[in-house]
PDB file with SEQRES, HELIX, SHEET and CRYST1 records, atoms N, CA, C and O in Angstrom:
SEQRES   1 A   73  MET LYS LYS GLU SER PHE LYS VAL ILE MET ILE LEU LEU          
SEQRES   2 A   73  VAL PRO LYS ILE VAL SER LEU ILE MET GLU ARG GLU GLN          
SEQRES   3 A   73  LEU ASP GLU ILE HIS ALA CYS MET GLU PHE TYR ASN SER          
SEQRES   4 A   73  ASP LEU TYR ALA ARG LEU GLU GLU GLU GLU ASN ASN LEU          
SEQRES   5 A   73  TYR GLN LEU GLY ALA GLY GLU LEU TYR GLU LEU TRP HIS          
SEQRES   6 A   73  GLU GLU GLY LEU VAL LYS ALA GLY                              
HELIX    1 AA1 LYS A    3  GLU A   25  1                                  23    
HELIX    2 AA2 GLU A   29  TYR A   37  1                                   9    
HELIX    3 AA3 ASP A   40  LEU A   45  1                                   6    
HELIX    4 AA4 GLU A   48  ASN A   50  5                                   3    
HELIX    5 AA5 LEU A   52  GLN A   54  5                                   3    
HELIX    6 AA6 ALA A   57  ALA A   72  1                                  16    
CRYST1    1.000    1.000    1.000  90.00  90.00  90.00 P 1           1          
ATOM      1  N   MET A   1      -4.769  15.935  11.103  1.00  0.00           N  
ATOM      2  CA  MET A   1      -3.922  16.321   9.990  1.00  0.00           C  
ATOM      3  C   MET A   1      -4.807  16.957   8.926  1.00  0.00           C  
ATOM      4  O   MET A   1      -5.946  16.540   8.715  1.00  0.00           O  
ATOM      5  N   LYS A   2      -4.276  17.952   8.274  1.00  0.00           N  
ATOM      6  CA  LYS A   2      -5.013  18.587   7.193  1.00  0.00           C  
ATOM      7  C   LYS A   2      -5.174  17.615   6.034  1.00  0.00           C  
ATOM      8  O   LYS A   2      -4.290  16.802   5.763  1.00  0.00           O  
ATOM      9  N   LYS A   3      -6.302  17.708   5.361  1.00  0.00           N  
ATOM     10  CA  LYS A   3      -6.598  16.825   4.231  1.00  0.00           C  
ATOM     11  C   LYS A   3      -5.524  16.924   3.149  1.00  0.00           C  
ATOM     12  O   LYS A   3      -5.170  15.919   2.531  1.00  0.00           O  
ATOM     13  N   GLU A   4      -5.004  18.136   2.917  1.00  0.00           N  
ATOM     14  CA  GLU A   4      -3.979  18.324   1.885  1.00  0.00           C  
ATOM     15  C   GLU A   4      -2.699  17.575   2.255  1.00  0.00           C  
ATOM     16  O   GLU A   4      -2.060  16.970   1.394  1.00  0.00           O  
ATOM     17  N   SER A   5      -2.329  17.616   3.525  1.00  0.00           N  
ATOM     18  CA  SER A   5      -1.116  16.920   3.983  1.00  0.00           C  
ATOM     19  C   SER A   5      -1.268  15.422   3.823  1.00  0.00           C  
ATOM     20  O   SER A   5      -0.335  14.735   3.406  1.00  0.00           O  
ATOM     21  N   PHE A   6      -2.451  14.914   4.157  1.00  0.00           N  
ATOM     22  CA  PHE A   6      -2.715  13.483   4.022  1.00  0.00           C  
ATOM     23  C   PHE A   6      -2.615  13.065   2.553  1.00  0.00           C  
ATOM     24  O   PHE A   6      -2.035  12.025   2.243  1.00  0.00           O  
ATOM     25  N   LYS A   7      -3.170  13.859   1.664  1.00  0.00           N  
ATOM     26  CA  LYS A   7      -3.108  13.552   0.224  1.00  0.00           C  
ATOM     27  C   LYS A   7      -1.660  13.511  -0.263  1.00  0.00           C  
ATOM     28  O   LYS A   7      -1.297  12.640  -1.053  1.00  0.00           O  
ATOM     29  N   VAL A   8      -0.841  14.438   0.199  1.00  0.00           N  
ATOM     30  CA  VAL A   8       0.571  14.476  -0.196  1.00  0.00           C  
ATOM     31  C   VAL A   8       1.283  13.215   0.284  1.00  0.00           C  
ATOM     32  O   VAL A   8       2.057  12.610  -0.459  1.00  0.00           O  
ATOM     33  N   ILE A   9       1.021  12.825   1.519  1.00  0.00           N  
ATOM     34  CA  ILE A   9       1.628  11.603   2.054  1.00  0.00           C  
ATOM     35  C   ILE A   9       1.238  10.407   1.197  1.00  0.00           C  
ATOM     36  O   ILE A   9       2.085   9.582   0.854  1.00  0.00           O  
ATOM     37  N   MET A  10      -0.034  10.313   0.853  1.00  0.00           N  
ATOM     38  CA  MET A  10      -0.494   9.195   0.028  1.00  0.00           C  
ATOM     39  C   MET A  10       0.172   9.218  -1.350  1.00  0.00           C  
ATOM     40  O   MET A  10       0.561   8.176  -1.877  1.00  0.00           O  
ATOM     41  N   ILE A  11       0.297  10.403  -1.920  1.00  0.00           N  
ATOM     42  CA  ILE A  11       0.923  10.532  -3.244  1.00  0.00           C  
ATOM     43  C   ILE A  11       2.376  10.088  -3.212  1.00  0.00           C  
ATOM     44  O   ILE A  11       2.876   9.541  -4.195  1.00  0.00           O  
ATOM     45  N   LEU A  12       3.056  10.314  -2.106  1.00  0.00           N  
ATOM     46  CA  LEU A  12       4.459   9.924  -1.980  1.00  0.00           C  
ATOM     47  C   LEU A  12       4.624   8.469  -1.555  1.00  0.00           C  
ATOM     48  O   LEU A  12       5.574   7.810  -1.975  1.00  0.00           O  
ATOM     49  N   LEU A  13       3.721   7.965  -0.734  1.00  0.00           N  
ATOM     50  CA  LEU A  13       3.863   6.642  -0.149  1.00  0.00           C  
ATOM     51  C   LEU A  13       3.437   5.514  -1.097  1.00  0.00           C  
ATOM     52  O   LEU A  13       4.119   4.493  -1.193  1.00  0.00           O  
ATOM     53  N   VAL A  14       2.336   5.694  -1.782  1.00  0.00           N  
ATOM     54  CA  VAL A  14       1.799   4.623  -2.626  1.00  0.00           C  
ATOM     55  C   VAL A  14       2.785   4.181  -3.709  1.00  0.00           C  
ATOM     56  O   VAL A  14       2.956   2.976  -3.893  1.00  0.00           O  
ATOM     57  N   PRO A  15       3.441   5.088  -4.434  1.00  0.00           N  
ATOM     58  CA  PRO A  15       4.404   4.619  -5.446  1.00  0.00           C  
ATOM     59  C   PRO A  15       5.546   3.786  -4.861  1.00  0.00           C  
ATOM     60  O   PRO A  15       6.039   2.864  -5.511  1.00  0.00           O  
ATOM     61  N   LYS A  16       5.961   4.108  -3.643  1.00  0.00           N  
ATOM     62  CA  LYS A  16       7.023   3.326  -3.002  1.00  0.00           C  
ATOM     63  C   LYS A  16       6.551   1.907  -2.720  1.00  0.00           C  
ATOM     64  O   LYS A  16       7.301   0.950  -2.908  1.00  0.00           O  
ATOM     65  N   ILE A  17       5.323   1.773  -2.275  1.00  0.00           N  
ATOM     66  CA  ILE A  17       4.772   0.443  -1.994  1.00  0.00           C  
ATOM     67  C   ILE A  17       4.618  -0.335  -3.295  1.00  0.00           C  
ATOM     68  O   ILE A  17       4.966  -1.514  -3.357  1.00  0.00           O  
ATOM     69  N   VAL A  18       4.107   0.307  -4.321  1.00  0.00           N  
ATOM     70  CA  VAL A  18       3.947  -0.352  -5.622  1.00  0.00           C  
ATOM     71  C   VAL A  18       5.299  -0.795  -6.157  1.00  0.00           C  
ATOM     72  O   VAL A  18       5.410  -1.879  -6.729  1.00  0.00           O  
ATOM     73  N   SER A  19       6.321   0.019  -5.983  1.00  0.00           N  
ATOM     74  CA  SER A  19       7.672  -0.360  -6.434  1.00  0.00           C  
ATOM     75  C   SER A  19       8.167  -1.607  -5.707  1.00  0.00           C  
ATOM     76  O   SER A  19       8.781  -2.485  -6.314  1.00  0.00           O  
ATOM     77  N   LEU A  20       7.898  -1.678  -4.413  1.00  0.00           N  
ATOM     78  CA  LEU A  20       8.296  -2.874  -3.661  1.00  0.00           C  
ATOM     79  C   LEU A  20       7.540  -4.097  -4.148  1.00  0.00           C  
ATOM     80  O   LEU A  20       8.119  -5.178  -4.260  1.00  0.00           O  
ATOM     81  N   ILE A  21       6.267  -3.945  -4.436  1.00  0.00           N  
ATOM     82  CA  ILE A  21       5.477  -5.064  -4.960  1.00  0.00           C  
ATOM     83  C   ILE A  21       6.047  -5.516  -6.304  1.00  0.00           C  
ATOM     84  O   ILE A  21       6.181  -6.714  -6.552  1.00  0.00           O  
ATOM     85  N   MET A  22       6.381  -4.565  -7.167  1.00  0.00           N  
ATOM     86  CA  MET A  22       6.957  -4.907  -8.469  1.00  0.00           C  
ATOM     87  C   MET A  22       8.252  -5.687  -8.289  1.00  0.00           C  
ATOM     88  O   MET A  22       8.459  -6.723  -8.921  1.00  0.00           O  
ATOM     89  N   GLU A  23       9.108  -5.186  -7.434  1.00  0.00           N  
ATOM     90  CA  GLU A  23      10.422  -5.782  -7.224  1.00  0.00           C  
ATOM     91  C   GLU A  23      10.333  -7.168  -6.581  1.00  0.00           C  
ATOM     92  O   GLU A  23      10.942  -8.124  -7.060  1.00  0.00           O  
ATOM     93  N   ARG A  24       9.579  -7.262  -5.510  1.00  0.00           N  
ATOM     94  CA  ARG A  24       9.564  -8.495  -4.721  1.00  0.00           C  
ATOM     95  C   ARG A  24       8.620  -9.560  -5.255  1.00  0.00           C  
ATOM     96  O   ARG A  24       8.813 -10.748  -4.994  1.00  0.00           O  
ATOM     97  N   GLU A  25       7.610  -9.150  -5.996  1.00  0.00           N  
ATOM     98  CA  GLU A  25       6.635 -10.113  -6.526  1.00  0.00           C  
ATOM     99  C   GLU A  25       6.817 -10.354  -8.020  1.00  0.00           C  
ATOM    100  O   GLU A  25       6.085 -11.133  -8.630  1.00  0.00           O  
ATOM    101  N   GLN A  26       7.804  -9.674  -8.600  1.00  0.00           N  
ATOM    102  CA  GLN A  26       8.093  -9.816 -10.030  1.00  0.00           C  
ATOM    103  C   GLN A  26       6.858  -9.515 -10.886  1.00  0.00           C  
ATOM    104  O   GLN A  26       6.513 -10.272 -11.792  1.00  0.00           O  
ATOM    105  N   LEU A  27       6.203  -8.391 -10.576  1.00  0.00           N  
ATOM    106  CA  LEU A  27       5.033  -7.956 -11.337  1.00  0.00           C  
ATOM    107  C   LEU A  27       5.379  -6.692 -12.103  1.00  0.00           C  
ATOM    108  O   LEU A  27       6.230  -5.911 -11.678  1.00  0.00           O  
ATOM    109  N   ASP A  28       4.716  -6.495 -13.231  1.00  0.00           N  
ATOM    110  CA  ASP A  28       4.896  -5.230 -13.928  1.00  0.00           C  
ATOM    111  C   ASP A  28       4.081  -4.162 -13.202  1.00  0.00           C  
ATOM    112  O   ASP A  28       3.296  -4.468 -12.305  1.00  0.00           O  
ATOM    113  N   GLU A  29       4.275  -2.927 -13.597  1.00  0.00           N  
ATOM    114  CA  GLU A  29       3.656  -1.817 -12.875  1.00  0.00           C  
ATOM    115  C   GLU A  29       2.137  -1.880 -12.876  1.00  0.00           C  
ATOM    116  O   GLU A  29       1.506  -1.608 -11.854  1.00  0.00           O  
ATOM    117  N   ILE A  30       1.548  -2.231 -13.995  1.00  0.00           N  
ATOM    118  CA  ILE A  30       0.084  -2.296 -14.085  1.00  0.00           C  
ATOM    119  C   ILE A  30      -0.470  -3.329 -13.117  1.00  0.00           C  
ATOM    120  O   ILE A  30      -1.415  -3.043 -12.382  1.00  0.00           O  
ATOM    121  N   HIS A  31       0.102  -4.520 -13.108  1.00  0.00           N  
ATOM    122  CA  HIS A  31      -0.398  -5.578 -12.226  1.00  0.00           C  
ATOM    123  C   HIS A  31      -0.106  -5.285 -10.755  1.00  0.00           C  
ATOM    124  O   HIS A  31      -0.914  -5.610  -9.885  1.00  0.00           O  
ATOM    125  N   ALA A  32       1.035  -4.678 -10.477  1.00  0.00           N  
ATOM    126  CA  ALA A  32       1.360  -4.309  -9.099  1.00  0.00           C  
ATOM    127  C   ALA A  32       0.363  -3.265  -8.591  1.00  0.00           C  
ATOM    128  O   ALA A  32      -0.112  -3.351  -7.459  1.00  0.00           O  
ATOM    129  N   CYS A  33       0.052  -2.286  -9.430  1.00  0.00           N  
ATOM    130  CA  CYS A  33      -0.936  -1.269  -9.049  1.00  0.00           C  
ATOM    131  C   CYS A  33      -2.299  -1.899  -8.818  1.00  0.00           C  
ATOM    132  O   CYS A  33      -2.966  -1.595  -7.829  1.00  0.00           O  
ATOM    133  N   MET A  34      -2.711  -2.761  -9.710  1.00  0.00           N  
ATOM    134  CA  MET A  34      -4.014  -3.420  -9.568  1.00  0.00           C  
ATOM    135  C   MET A  34      -4.079  -4.214  -8.277  1.00  0.00           C  
ATOM    136  O   MET A  34      -5.071  -4.149  -7.551  1.00  0.00           O  
ATOM    137  N   GLU A  35      -3.023  -4.964  -7.990  1.00  0.00           N  
ATOM    138  CA  GLU A  35      -2.991  -5.770  -6.769  1.00  0.00           C  
ATOM    139  C   GLU A  35      -3.088  -4.886  -5.526  1.00  0.00           C  
ATOM    140  O   GLU A  35      -3.826  -5.198  -4.591  1.00  0.00           O  
ATOM    141  N   PHE A  36      -2.340  -3.785  -5.524  1.00  0.00           N  
ATOM    142  CA  PHE A  36      -2.335  -2.927  -4.345  1.00  0.00           C  
ATOM    143  C   PHE A  36      -3.642  -2.147  -4.205  1.00  0.00           C  
ATOM    144  O   PHE A  36      -4.231  -2.113  -3.125  1.00  0.00           O  
ATOM    145  N   TYR A  37      -4.095  -1.523  -5.288  1.00  0.00           N  
ATOM    146  CA  TYR A  37      -5.309  -0.705  -5.208  1.00  0.00           C  
ATOM    147  C   TYR A  37      -6.556  -1.531  -4.909  1.00  0.00           C  
ATOM    148  O   TYR A  37      -7.541  -0.992  -4.404  1.00  0.00           O  
ATOM    149  N   ASN A  38      -6.532  -2.815  -5.208  1.00  0.00           N  
ATOM    150  CA  ASN A  38      -7.678  -3.682  -4.921  1.00  0.00           C  
ATOM    151  C   ASN A  38      -7.562  -4.397  -3.577  1.00  0.00           C  
ATOM    152  O   ASN A  38      -8.401  -5.237  -3.250  1.00  0.00           O  
ATOM    153  N   SER A  39      -6.543  -4.074  -2.806  1.00  0.00           N  
ATOM    154  CA  SER A  39      -6.326  -4.761  -1.534  1.00  0.00           C  
ATOM    155  C   SER A  39      -7.102  -4.106  -0.394  1.00  0.00           C  
ATOM    156  O   SER A  39      -7.469  -2.932  -0.452  1.00  0.00           O  
ATOM    157  N   ASP A  40      -7.335  -4.904   0.635  1.00  0.00           N  
ATOM    158  CA  ASP A  40      -7.943  -4.370   1.855  1.00  0.00           C  
ATOM    159  C   ASP A  40      -7.013  -3.354   2.505  1.00  0.00           C  
ATOM    160  O   ASP A  40      -7.473  -2.373   3.088  1.00  0.00           O  
ATOM    161  N   LEU A  41      -5.712  -3.586   2.407  1.00  0.00           N  
ATOM    162  CA  LEU A  41      -4.746  -2.663   2.996  1.00  0.00           C  
ATOM    163  C   LEU A  41      -4.901  -1.272   2.396  1.00  0.00           C  
ATOM    164  O   LEU A  41      -4.899  -0.282   3.128  1.00  0.00           O  
ATOM    165  N   TYR A  42      -5.033  -1.182   1.079  1.00  0.00           N  
ATOM    166  CA  TYR A  42      -5.179   0.133   0.454  1.00  0.00           C  
ATOM    167  C   TYR A  42      -6.447   0.818   0.953  1.00  0.00           C  
ATOM    168  O   TYR A  42      -6.441   2.020   1.222  1.00  0.00           O  
ATOM    169  N   ALA A  43      -7.522   0.065   1.075  1.00  0.00           N  
ATOM    170  CA  ALA A  43      -8.776   0.646   1.580  1.00  0.00           C  
ATOM    171  C   ALA A  43      -8.576   1.185   2.994  1.00  0.00           C  
ATOM    172  O   ALA A  43      -9.073   2.260   3.328  1.00  0.00           O  
ATOM    173  N   ARG A  44      -7.852   0.442   3.817  1.00  0.00           N  
ATOM    174  CA  ARG A  44      -7.585   0.905   5.186  1.00  0.00           C  
ATOM    175  C   ARG A  44      -6.618   2.083   5.193  1.00  0.00           C  
ATOM    176  O   ARG A  44      -6.745   2.985   6.021  1.00  0.00           O  
ATOM    177  N   LEU A  45      -5.659   2.081   4.281  1.00  0.00           N  
ATOM    178  CA  LEU A  45      -4.678   3.159   4.193  1.00  0.00           C  
ATOM    179  C   LEU A  45      -5.355   4.486   3.834  1.00  0.00           C  
ATOM    180  O   LEU A  45      -4.925   5.549   4.280  1.00  0.00           O  
ATOM    181  N   GLU A  46      -6.398   4.414   3.039  1.00  0.00           N  
ATOM    182  CA  GLU A  46      -7.130   5.618   2.647  1.00  0.00           C  
ATOM    183  C   GLU A  46      -7.889   6.249   3.812  1.00  0.00           C  
ATOM    184  O   GLU A  46      -8.278   7.414   3.739  1.00  0.00           O  
ATOM    185  N   GLU A  47      -8.100   5.494   4.876  1.00  0.00           N  
ATOM    186  CA  GLU A  47      -8.808   5.995   6.048  1.00  0.00           C  
ATOM    187  C   GLU A  47      -7.796   6.638   6.983  1.00  0.00           C  
ATOM    188  O   GLU A  47      -7.089   5.954   7.723  1.00  0.00           O  
ATOM    189  N   GLU A  48      -7.739   7.935   6.938  1.00  0.00           N  
ATOM    190  CA  GLU A  48      -6.727   8.689   7.676  1.00  0.00           C  
ATOM    191  C   GLU A  48      -6.730   8.380   9.171  1.00  0.00           C  
ATOM    192  O   GLU A  48      -5.671   8.354   9.799  1.00  0.00           O  
ATOM    193  N   GLU A  49      -7.886   8.152   9.734  1.00  0.00           N  
ATOM    194  CA  GLU A  49      -7.989   7.998  11.180  1.00  0.00           C  
ATOM    195  C   GLU A  49      -7.289   6.763  11.737  1.00  0.00           C  
ATOM    196  O   GLU A  49      -7.012   6.720  12.935  1.00  0.00           O  
ATOM    197  N   ASN A  50      -6.992   5.757  10.913  1.00  0.00           N  
ATOM    198  CA  ASN A  50      -6.309   4.572  11.449  1.00  0.00           C  
ATOM    199  C   ASN A  50      -4.783   4.707  11.457  1.00  0.00           C  
ATOM    200  O   ASN A  50      -4.084   3.815  11.936  1.00  0.00           O  
ATOM    201  N   ASN A  51      -4.268   5.816  10.929  1.00  0.00           N  
ATOM    202  CA  ASN A  51      -2.841   6.166  11.006  1.00  0.00           C  
ATOM    203  C   ASN A  51      -1.884   5.184  10.338  1.00  0.00           C  
ATOM    204  O   ASN A  51      -0.698   5.186  10.668  1.00  0.00           O  
ATOM    205  N   LEU A  52      -2.344   4.356   9.425  1.00  0.00           N  
ATOM    206  CA  LEU A  52      -1.437   3.447   8.717  1.00  0.00           C  
ATOM    207  C   LEU A  52      -0.409   4.211   7.882  1.00  0.00           C  
ATOM    208  O   LEU A  52       0.688   3.711   7.635  1.00  0.00           O  
ATOM    209  N   TYR A  53      -0.760   5.411   7.454  1.00  0.00           N  
ATOM    210  CA  TYR A  53       0.159   6.216   6.638  1.00  0.00           C  
ATOM    211  C   TYR A  53       1.450   6.554   7.390  1.00  0.00           C  
ATOM    212  O   TYR A  53       2.430   6.979   6.778  1.00  0.00           O  
ATOM    213  N   GLN A  54       1.452   6.369   8.701  1.00  0.00           N  
ATOM    214  CA  GLN A  54       2.648   6.652   9.490  1.00  0.00           C  
ATOM    215  C   GLN A  54       3.701   5.547   9.372  1.00  0.00           C  
ATOM    216  O   GLN A  54       4.858   5.750   9.740  1.00  0.00           O  
ATOM    217  N   LEU A  55       3.308   4.394   8.866  1.00  0.00           N  
ATOM    218  CA  LEU A  55       4.253   3.293   8.665  1.00  0.00           C  
ATOM    219  C   LEU A  55       5.076   3.555   7.415  1.00  0.00           C  
ATOM    220  O   LEU A  55       4.667   4.320   6.541  1.00  0.00           O  
ATOM    221  N   GLY A  56       6.220   2.927   7.335  1.00  0.00           N  
ATOM    222  CA  GLY A  56       7.054   3.045   6.150  1.00  0.00           C  
ATOM    223  C   GLY A  56       6.558   2.138   5.033  1.00  0.00           C  
ATOM    224  O   GLY A  56       5.730   1.254   5.255  1.00  0.00           O  
ATOM    225  N   ALA A  57       7.068   2.365   3.844  1.00  0.00           N  
ATOM    226  CA  ALA A  57       6.670   1.572   2.681  1.00  0.00           C  
ATOM    227  C   ALA A  57       6.975   0.090   2.881  1.00  0.00           C  
ATOM    228  O   ALA A  57       6.183  -0.768   2.491  1.00  0.00           O  
ATOM    229  N   GLY A  58       8.118  -0.208   3.486  1.00  0.00           N  
ATOM    230  CA  GLY A  58       8.490  -1.608   3.722  1.00  0.00           C  
ATOM    231  C   GLY A  58       7.510  -2.306   4.655  1.00  0.00           C  
ATOM    232  O   GLY A  58       7.113  -3.446   4.413  1.00  0.00           O  
ATOM    233  N   GLU A  59       7.128  -1.621   5.711  1.00  0.00           N  
ATOM    234  CA  GLU A  59       6.171  -2.200   6.659  1.00  0.00           C  
ATOM    235  C   GLU A  59       4.804  -2.388   6.007  1.00  0.00           C  
ATOM    236  O   GLU A  59       4.127  -3.389   6.246  1.00  0.00           O  
ATOM    237  N   LEU A  60       4.407  -1.434   5.194  1.00  0.00           N  
ATOM    238  CA  LEU A  60       3.124  -1.549   4.499  1.00  0.00           C  
ATOM    239  C   LEU A  60       3.156  -2.662   3.459  1.00  0.00           C  
ATOM    240  O   LEU A  60       2.168  -3.372   3.270  1.00  0.00           O  
ATOM    241  N   TYR A  61       4.294  -2.810   2.784  1.00  0.00           N  
ATOM    242  CA  TYR A  61       4.424  -3.935   1.849  1.00  0.00           C  
ATOM    243  C   TYR A  61       4.235  -5.248   2.604  1.00  0.00           C  
ATOM    244  O   TYR A  61       3.510  -6.128   2.141  1.00  0.00           O  
ATOM    245  N   GLU A  62       4.877  -5.388   3.755  1.00  0.00           N  
ATOM    246  CA  GLU A  62       4.757  -6.631   4.541  1.00  0.00           C  
ATOM    247  C   GLU A  62       3.310  -6.899   4.931  1.00  0.00           C  
ATOM    248  O   GLU A  62       2.852  -8.040   4.871  1.00  0.00           O  
ATOM    249  N   LEU A  63       2.587  -5.855   5.331  1.00  0.00           N  
ATOM    250  CA  LEU A  63       1.161  -6.022   5.657  1.00  0.00           C  
ATOM    251  C   LEU A  63       0.379  -6.467   4.432  1.00  0.00           C  
ATOM    252  O   LEU A  63      -0.486  -7.339   4.520  1.00  0.00           O  
ATOM    253  N   TRP A  64       0.686  -5.860   3.281  1.00  0.00           N  
ATOM    254  CA  TRP A  64       0.019  -6.235   2.034  1.00  0.00           C  
ATOM    255  C   TRP A  64       0.312  -7.708   1.690  1.00  0.00           C  
ATOM    256  O   TRP A  64      -0.582  -8.467   1.315  1.00  0.00           O  
ATOM    257  N   HIS A  65       1.571  -8.077   1.828  1.00  0.00           N  
ATOM    258  CA  HIS A  65       1.993  -9.447   1.512  1.00  0.00           C  
ATOM    259  C   HIS A  65       1.292 -10.455   2.433  1.00  0.00           C  
ATOM    260  O   HIS A  65       0.801 -11.486   1.972  1.00  0.00           O  
ATOM    261  N   GLU A  66       1.251 -10.155   3.715  1.00  0.00           N  
ATOM    262  CA  GLU A  66       0.574 -11.035   4.679  1.00  0.00           C  
ATOM    263  C   GLU A  66      -0.905 -11.160   4.360  1.00  0.00           C  
ATOM    264  O   GLU A  66      -1.483 -12.240   4.486  1.00  0.00           O  
ATOM    265  N   GLU A  67      -1.518 -10.058   3.946  1.00  0.00           N  
ATOM    266  CA  GLU A  67      -2.923 -10.083   3.549  1.00  0.00           C  
ATOM    267  C   GLU A  67      -3.143 -11.070   2.404  1.00  0.00           C  
ATOM    268  O   GLU A  67      -4.110 -11.831   2.403  1.00  0.00           O  
ATOM    269  N   GLY A  68      -2.246 -11.046   1.446  1.00  0.00           N  
ATOM    270  CA  GLY A  68      -2.343 -11.961   0.307  1.00  0.00           C  
ATOM    271  C   GLY A  68      -2.162 -13.410   0.724  1.00  0.00           C  
ATOM    272  O   GLY A  68      -2.825 -14.300   0.191  1.00  0.00           O  
ATOM    273  N   LEU A  69      -1.269 -13.650   1.673  1.00  0.00           N  
ATOM    274  CA  LEU A  69      -1.053 -15.018   2.156  1.00  0.00           C  
ATOM    275  C   LEU A  69      -2.292 -15.541   2.886  1.00  0.00           C  
ATOM    276  O   LEU A  69      -2.658 -16.708   2.749  1.00  0.00           O  
ATOM    277  N   VAL A  70      -2.924 -14.672   3.652  1.00  0.00           N  
ATOM    278  CA  VAL A  70      -4.133 -15.069   4.378  1.00  0.00           C  
ATOM    279  C   VAL A  70      -5.256 -15.391   3.402  1.00  0.00           C  
ATOM    280  O   VAL A  70      -5.970 -16.378   3.581  1.00  0.00           O  
ATOM    281  N   LYS A  71      -5.418 -14.568   2.374  1.00  0.00           N  
ATOM    282  CA  LYS A  71      -6.471 -14.800   1.376  1.00  0.00           C  
ATOM    283  C   LYS A  71      -6.211 -16.089   0.596  1.00  0.00           C  
ATOM    284  O   LYS A  71      -7.144 -16.820   0.265  1.00  0.00           O  
ATOM    285  N   ALA A  72      -4.938 -16.361   0.306  1.00  0.00           N  
ATOM    286  CA  ALA A  72      -4.589 -17.548  -0.473  1.00  0.00           C  
ATOM    287  C   ALA A  72      -4.687 -18.832   0.371  1.00  0.00           C  
ATOM    288  O   ALA A  72      -4.931 -19.917  -0.156  1.00  0.00           O  
ATOM    289  N   GLY A  73      -4.495 -18.684   1.674  1.00  0.00           N  
ATOM    290  CA  GLY A  73      -4.438 -19.844   2.557  1.00  0.00           C  
ATOM    291  C   GLY A  73      -5.760 -20.271   3.013  1.00  0.00           C  
ATOM    292  O   GLY A  73      -5.870 -21.239   3.765  1.00  0.00           O  
TER     293      GLY A  73                                                      
END                                                                             
């Protein structure tokens, strides 16, 4: 995939995931962004070759949520 296309996907996908975090975790936008951008999932999402960007926002939210449960447990 072209780098420009990947950037566009990220620009469209990340806000959707942050919105789900805000809604489901009852966080404000700043804290939801901090939680997501500091997650292992976000680091993996930035790596185009693992194709995580092909998942929907809901599926990515679930992966993010599970990551948090594992870290907390």
